[in-house]
C-alpha positions as CSV (number, residue, x, y, z in Angstrom):
1,M,34.2,49.7,48.2
2,K,36.0,51.0,51.3
3,L,38.9,49.0,52.4
4,P,41.4,50.0,55.1
5,N,44.1,52.3,53.8
6,K,45.6,55.7,54.4
7,L,42.3,57.4,53.8
8,F,39.9,55.0,55.6
9,N,40.7,53.4,59.0
10,Y,39.4,50.0,59.9
11,G,36.2,51.4,61.5
12,E,35.2,53.2,58.3
13,S,35.9,50.2,56.1
14,I,33.4,47.5,55.1
15,I,35.6,44.8,56.8
16,S,34.5,46.2,60.2
17,K,30.9,45.5,59.2
18,F,31.4,41.7,58.6
19,P,30.8,40.7,62.2
20,I,27.5,42.7,62.3
21,I,26.0,40.8,59.4
22,L,27.4,37.4,60.4
23,K,26.0,37.7,63.9
24,I,22.5,38.5,62.6
25,L,22.7,35.5,60.2
26,E,23.8,33.2,63.0
27,Q,20.8,34.1,65.0
28,K,18.1,34.2,62.3
29,K,19.4,31.5,60.0
30,Y,17.7,32.4,56.7
31,L,16.9,36.0,55.7
32,T,16.1,37.9,52.5
33,I,18.4,40.7,51.6
34,Y,15.7,43.2,52.6
35,E,15.1,41.6,56.0
36,L,18.9,41.6,56.7
37,Y,19.2,45.2,55.7
38,E,16.3,46.1,58.0
39,H,18.3,44.5,60.9
40,V,21.5,46.3,60.2
41,I,20.4,49.6,58.6
42,T,21.7,51.7,61.6
43,H,25.3,50.3,61.1
44,F,25.6,51.4,57.4
45,N,25.9,54.8,55.8
46,D,23.9,53.8,52.7
47,I,22.7,50.8,50.7
48,T,25.8,50.7,48.6
49,E,28.0,50.1,51.6
50,F,25.7,47.3,52.7
51,I,25.7,45.6,49.3
52,D,29.5,45.9,49.1
53,T,29.8,44.2,52.4
54,V,27.4,41.4,51.4
55,E,29.2,40.9,48.1
56,C,32.5,40.5,50.0
57,L,31.1,38.0,52.4
58,Y,29.7,36.0,49.5
59,A,33.1,36.1,47.7
60,L,34.8,34.9,50.8
61,N,32.3,32.0,51.1
62,K,31.0,33.2,54.5
63,I,27.4,33.5,53.3
64,E,25.5,31.7,50.6
65,Y,22.4,32.5,48.6
66,N,19.6,29.9,48.2
67,N,17.9,30.6,44.8
68,K,14.9,28.3,45.7
69,L,14.1,30.1,49.0
70,R,15.5,33.5,47.8
71,R,17.3,33.8,51.1
72,I,20.9,34.2,52.3
73,Y,22.4,32.2,55.1
74,Y,25.6,31.9,57.1
75,V,28.0,29.2,56.0
76,V,29.6,27.4,59.0
């Protein structure tokens, strides 16, 4: 997980990717993880960086996962 520090500036950190994912989820409401990744693939270096970002957003209660629908959504 890349967080801003002496080695990684803000632009290289996963924190800078939060708004990208949140904007997509605001527009689309419910998406599967794969659908979300298809929308943001150009903004991430690899799948690991994407998963780390999604995990952080979930830990911060900014997104939720609906087990029944198997979709993630933005928490207002």
